[in-house]
OpenMM code with the backbone's topology and positions (N, CA, C; nanometers):
from openmm import Vec3, app, unit

residues = "MET SER VAL THR LEU THR ASN ALA ASN GLY ARG LEU LEU THR PHE LEU LEU PRO HIS GLU SER TYR CYS VAL ALA CYS GLY GLU CYS THR CYS THR VAL GLN PRO GLY ARG GLY GLY GLN ARG LEU PRO SER SER LEU THR LEU ALA SER GLY VAL THR GLN GLU ASP VAL PRO GLU ALA VAL LEU SER VAL PRO ARG VAL ALA ALA SER ILE ARG ARG VAL THR SER TRP".split()
positions = [
    Vec3(-1.4454, 2.5875, -2.0118),
    Vec3(-1.5815, 2.5576, -2.0480),
    Vec3(-1.6748, 2.6289, -1.9500),
    Vec3(-1.7954, 2.6594, -1.9959),
    Vec3(-1.8915, 2.7266, -1.9097),
    Vec3(-2.0248, 2.6516, -1.9134),
    Vec3(-2.1095, 2.6853, -1.8176),
    Vec3(-2.2415, 2.6247, -1.8081),
    Vec3(-2.3462, 2.7353, -1.8021),
    Vec3(-2.4703, 2.6982, -1.8233),
    Vec3(-2.5827, 2.7909, -1.8121),
    Vec3(-2.6714, 2.7424, -1.6994),
    Vec3(-2.7053, 2.8306, -1.6069),
    Vec3(-2.7908, 2.7962, -1.4936),
    Vec3(-2.9184, 2.8793, -1.4992),
    Vec3(-3.0308, 2.8163, -1.4683),
    Vec3(-3.1592, 2.8849, -1.4618),
    Vec3(-3.2176, 2.8661, -1.3233),
    Vec3(-3.2626, 2.9749, -1.2636),
    Vec3(-3.3257, 2.9685, -1.1323),
    Vec3(-3.4759, 2.9504, -1.1522),
    Vec3(-3.5221, 2.8271, -1.1353),
    Vec3(-3.6643, 2.7963, -1.1466),
    Vec3(-3.7265, 2.7795, -1.0078),
    Vec3(-3.6580, 2.8269, -0.9057),
    Vec3(-3.6977, 2.8070, -0.7672),
    Vec3(-3.8125, 2.8976, -0.7230),
    Vec3(-3.8311, 3.0102, -0.7882),
    Vec3(-3.9350, 3.1026, -0.7466),
    Vec3(-3.8905, 3.2037, -0.6432),
    Vec3(-3.7639, 3.1999, -0.6055),
    Vec3(-3.7096, 3.2986, -0.5115),
    Vec3(-3.5617, 3.3196, -0.5421),
    Vec3(-3.5075, 3.4264, -0.4909),
    Vec3(-3.3675, 3.4602, -0.5103),
    Vec3(-3.2783, 3.3502, -0.4528),
    Vec3(-3.1752, 3.3125, -0.5262),
    Vec3(-3.0781, 3.2138, -0.4783),
    Vec3(-2.9397, 3.2762, -0.4759),
    Vec3(-2.8700, 3.2592, -0.3657),
    Vec3(-2.7317, 3.3035, -0.3544),
    Vec3(-2.6488, 3.1864, -0.3054),
    Vec3(-2.5427, 3.1573, -0.3784),
    Vec3(-2.4519, 3.0491, -0.3431),
    Vec3(-2.3152, 3.1077, -0.3104),
    Vec3(-2.2625, 3.0760, -0.1921),
    Vec3(-2.1233, 3.1085, -0.1633),
    Vec3(-2.0372, 3.0114, -0.2421),
    Vec3(-1.9268, 3.0589, -0.2932),
    Vec3(-1.8355, 2.9768, -0.3719),
    Vec3(-1.7082, 2.9564, -0.2901),
    Vec3(-1.7076, 2.8532, -0.2034),
    Vec3(-1.5979, 2.8339, -0.1086),
    Vec3(-1.4639, 2.8063, -0.1769),
    Vec3(-1.3613, 2.8538, -0.1128),
    Vec3(-1.2256, 2.8342, -0.1634),
    Vec3(-1.1939, 2.6861, -0.1825),
    Vec3(-1.2347, 2.6044, -0.0847),
    Vec3(-1.1977, 2.4621, -0.0856),
    Vec3(-1.2577, 2.3859, -0.2030),
    Vec3(-1.3679, 2.4317, -0.2583),
    Vec3(-1.4261, 2.3611, -0.3726),
    Vec3(-1.4168, 2.4448, -0.5005),
    Vec3(-1.4667, 2.5666, -0.4977),
    Vec3(-1.4718, 2.6477, -0.6192),
    Vec3(-1.3343, 2.6928, -0.6676),
    Vec3(-1.2577, 2.7549, -0.5800),
    Vec3(-1.1260, 2.8057, -0.6216),
    Vec3(-1.0330, 2.6918, -0.6649),
    Vec3(-1.0398, 2.5801, -0.5932),
    Vec3(-0.9565, 2.4650, -0.6300),
    Vec3(-0.9952, 2.4157, -0.7691),
    Vec3(-1.1263, 2.4071, -0.7978),
    Vec3(-1.1716, 2.3620, -0.9296),
    Vec3(-1.1358, 2.4629, -1.0391),
    Vec3(-1.1360, 2.5922, -1.0046),
    Vec3(-1.0986, 2.6966, -1.1011),
    Vec3(-0.9498, 2.6951, -1.1328),
    Vec3(-0.8723, 2.6513, -1.0361),
    Vec3(-0.7279, 2.6561, -1.0527),
    Vec3(-0.6690, 2.7902, -1.0144),
    Vec3(-0.7521, 2.8791, -0.9605),
    Vec3(-0.7059, 3.0088, -0.9128),
    Vec3(-0.8012, 3.0568, -0.8037),
    Vec3(-0.7515, 3.1408, -0.7176),
    Vec3(-0.8314, 3.1900, -0.6053),
    Vec3(-0.9153, 3.3097, -0.6506),
    Vec3(-1.0460, 3.3015, -0.6261),
    Vec3(-1.1362, 3.4125, -0.6570),
    Vec3(-1.1845, 3.4827, -0.5303),
    Vec3(-1.1297, 3.4434, -0.4170),
    Vec3(-1.1665, 3.5034, -0.2883),
    Vec3(-1.1058, 3.6434, -0.2763),
    Vec3(-1.1609, 3.7206, -0.1840),
    Vec3(-1.1034, 3.8510, -0.1526),
    Vec3(-1.0586, 3.8500, -0.0071),
    Vec3(-0.9708, 3.9426, 0.0260),
    Vec3(-0.9261, 3.9583, 0.1644),
    Vec3(-0.9499, 4.1035, 0.2023),
    Vec3(-1.0296, 4.1241, 0.3077),
    Vec3(-1.0569, 4.2595, 0.3522),
    Vec3(-0.9667, 4.2932, 0.4688),
    Vec3(-0.9232, 4.4184, 0.4766),
    Vec3(-0.8401, 4.4610, 0.5889),
    Vec3(-0.9130, 4.4376, 0.7213),
    Vec3(-0.8378, 4.4020, 0.8221),
    Vec3(-0.8948, 4.3818, 0.9541),
    Vec3(-0.9524, 4.2433, 0.9758),
    Vec3(-0.9379, 4.1546, 0.8813),
    Vec3(-0.9914, 4.0188, 0.8952),
    Vec3(-0.8787, 3.9173, 0.9172),
    Vec3(-0.7589, 3.9654, 0.9436),
    Vec3(-0.6477, 3.8762, 0.9731),
    Vec3(-0.6062, 3.7892, 0.8553),
    Vec3(-0.6258, 3.8373, 0.7346),
    Vec3(-0.5878, 3.7599, 0.6164),
    Vec3(-0.6871, 3.6507, 0.5808),
    Vec3(-0.8019, 3.6475, 0.6483),
    Vec3(-0.9024, 3.5462, 0.6207),
    Vec3(-0.9640, 3.5691, 0.4826),
    Vec3(-0.9772, 3.4617, 0.4060),
    Vec3(-1.0378, 3.4709, 0.2730),
    Vec3(-1.1891, 3.4857, 0.2852),
    Vec3(-1.2462, 3.5709, 0.2004),
    Vec3(-1.3906, 3.5856, 0.1906),
    Vec3(-1.4311, 3.5317, 0.0541),
    Vec3(-1.5173, 3.4297, 0.0506),
    Vec3(-1.5499, 3.3665, -0.0764),
    Vec3(-1.6310, 3.4572, -0.1675),
    Vec3(-1.6190, 3.4317, -0.2966),
    Vec3(-1.7050, 3.5005, -0.3919),
    Vec3(-1.8420, 3.4326, -0.3868),
    Vec3(-1.9373, 3.4846, -0.4625),
    Vec3(-2.0710, 3.4271, -0.4598),
    Vec3(-2.1346, 3.4351, -0.5981),
    Vec3(-2.2418, 3.3599, -0.6124),
    Vec3(-2.3218, 3.3596, -0.7345),
    Vec3(-2.4654, 3.3833, -0.6916),
    Vec3(-2.5286, 3.4866, -0.7460),
    Vec3(-2.6672, 3.5187, -0.7131),
    Vec3(-2.7513, 3.5097, -0.8393),
    Vec3(-2.8628, 3.4369, -0.8291),
    Vec3(-2.9556, 3.4222, -0.9411),
    Vec3(-3.0940, 3.4685, -0.8965),
    Vec3(-3.1470, 3.5688, -0.9625),
    Vec3(-3.2830, 3.6138, -0.9336),
    Vec3(-3.3814, 3.5079, -0.9832),
    Vec3(-3.5009, 3.5099, -0.9304),
    Vec3(-3.6037, 3.4142, -0.9689),
    Vec3(-3.6346, 3.4254, -1.1179),
    Vec3(-3.6333, 3.3117, -1.1851),
    Vec3(-3.6659, 3.3074, -1.3274),
    Vec3(-3.5546, 3.3507, -1.4208),
    Vec3(-3.4390, 3.3819, -1.3675),
    Vec3(-3.3276, 3.4313, -1.4487),
    Vec3(-3.2394, 3.3165, -1.4958),
    Vec3(-3.1916, 3.3269, -1.6190),
    Vec3(-3.0944, 3.2327, -1.6733),
    Vec3(-2.9608, 3.3047, -1.6839),
    Vec3(-2.8591, 3.2467, -1.6242),
    Vec3(-2.7238, 3.3039, -1.6269),
    Vec3(-2.6373, 3.2172, -1.7174),
    Vec3(-2.5858, 3.2762, -1.8223),
    Vec3(-2.4984, 3.2053, -1.9158),
    Vec3(-2.3526, 3.2317, -1.8823),
    Vec3(-2.2666, 3.1489, -1.9351),
    Vec3(-2.1209, 3.1642, -1.9205),
    Vec3(-2.0748, 3.1599, -1.7757),
    Vec3(-2.1383, 3.0767, -1.6952),
    Vec3(-2.0946, 3.0539, -1.5572),
    Vec3(-1.9802, 2.9527, -1.5632),
    Vec3(-1.8680, 2.9774, -1.4965),
    Vec3(-1.7567, 2.8827, -1.5006),
    Vec3(-1.8009, 2.7426, -1.4548),
    Vec3(-1.7563, 2.6420, -1.5246),
    Vec3(-1.7927, 2.5041, -1.4937),
    Vec3(-1.7540, 2.4658, -1.3506),
    Vec3(-1.6559, 2.5330, -1.2948),
    Vec3(-1.6111, 2.5051, -1.1583),
    Vec3(-1.7231, 2.5215, -1.0566),
    Vec3(-1.8285, 2.5970, -1.0900),
    Vec3(-1.9404, 2.6170, -0.9972),
    Vec3(-2.0099, 2.4831, -0.9676),
    Vec3(-1.9993, 2.3868, -1.0574),
    Vec3(-2.0608, 2.2558, -1.0370),
    Vec3(-1.9920, 2.1765, -0.9268),
    Vec3(-1.8724, 2.2176, -0.8879),
    Vec3(-1.8002, 2.1490, -0.7802),
    Vec3(-1.8423, 2.1972, -0.6416),
    Vec3(-1.9230, 2.3027, -0.6354),
    Vec3(-1.9719, 2.3547, -0.5074),
    Vec3(-2.0873, 2.2653, -0.4610),
    Vec3(-2.0765, 2.2050, -0.3434),
    Vec3(-2.1784, 2.1101, -0.2974),
    Vec3(-2.3216, 2.1638, -0.2990),
    Vec3(-2.3447, 2.2876, -0.2567),
    Vec3(-2.4818, 2.3418, -0.2551),
    Vec3(-2.5368, 2.3624, -0.3956),
    Vec3(-2.4518, 2.4002, -0.4900),
    Vec3(-2.4961, 2.4157, -0.6289),
    Vec3(-2.5319, 2.2791, -0.6855),
    Vec3(-2.4443, 2.1818, -0.6653),
    Vec3(-2.4691, 2.0464, -0.7153),
    Vec3(-2.5977, 1.9885, -0.6553),
    Vec3(-2.6208, 2.0106, -0.5267),
    Vec3(-2.7420, 1.9596, -0.4614),
    Vec3(-2.8669, 2.0262, -0.5187),
    Vec3(-2.8602, 2.1554, -0.5460),
    Vec3(-2.9743, 2.2261, -0.6038),
    Vec3(-3.0066, 2.1738, -0.7430),
    Vec3(-2.9042, 2.1464, -0.8206),
    Vec3(-2.9251, 2.0919, -0.9553),
    Vec3(-2.9863, 1.9526, -0.9466),
    Vec3(-2.9367, 1.8693, -0.8548),
    Vec3(-2.9923, 1.7352, -0.8381),
    Vec3(-3.1396, 1.7395, -0.7992),
    Vec3(-3.1764, 1.8327, -0.7113),
    Vec3(-3.3169, 1.8461, -0.6694),
    Vec3(-3.4074, 1.8763, -0.7872),
    Vec3(-3.3635, 1.9655, -0.8743),
    Vec3(-3.4447, 2.0061, -0.9888),
    Vec3(-3.4507, 1.8950, -1.0937),
    Vec3(-3.3398, 1.8294, -1.1186),
    Vec3(-3.3364, 1.7287, -1.2247),
    Vec3(-3.3908, 1.5932, -1.1804),
    Vec3(-3.4203, 1.5763, -1.0524),
    Vec3(-3.4696, 1.4476, -1.0050),
    Vec3(-3.6224, 1.4374, -1.0145),
    Vec3(-3.6880, 1.5391, -1.0632),
    Vec3(-3.8332, 1.5355, -1.0749),
    Vec3(-3.8724, 1.4417, -1.1793),
] * unit.nanometer
topology = app.Topology()
chain = topology.addChain("A")
for resn in residues:
    res = topology.addResidue(resn, chain)
    for name in ("N", "CA", "C"):
        topology.addAtom(name, app.Element.getBySymbol(name[0]), res)
């Protein structure tokens, strides 16, 4: 299942998608590993420009604490 997110914040938003929440919810790892980092995972990210609506975002993004908090802030008005 997917969700649609709209950035009504008025500025660019970038969310890191941590392995511990996003990848676990996805059921697969979306992180990358760059040479010279000792095998350390680098999380993927989601960037939304101001006023942009992004469709077909994996539902797992809702498990990321910063994404969930941003949605709560907007919907609590």
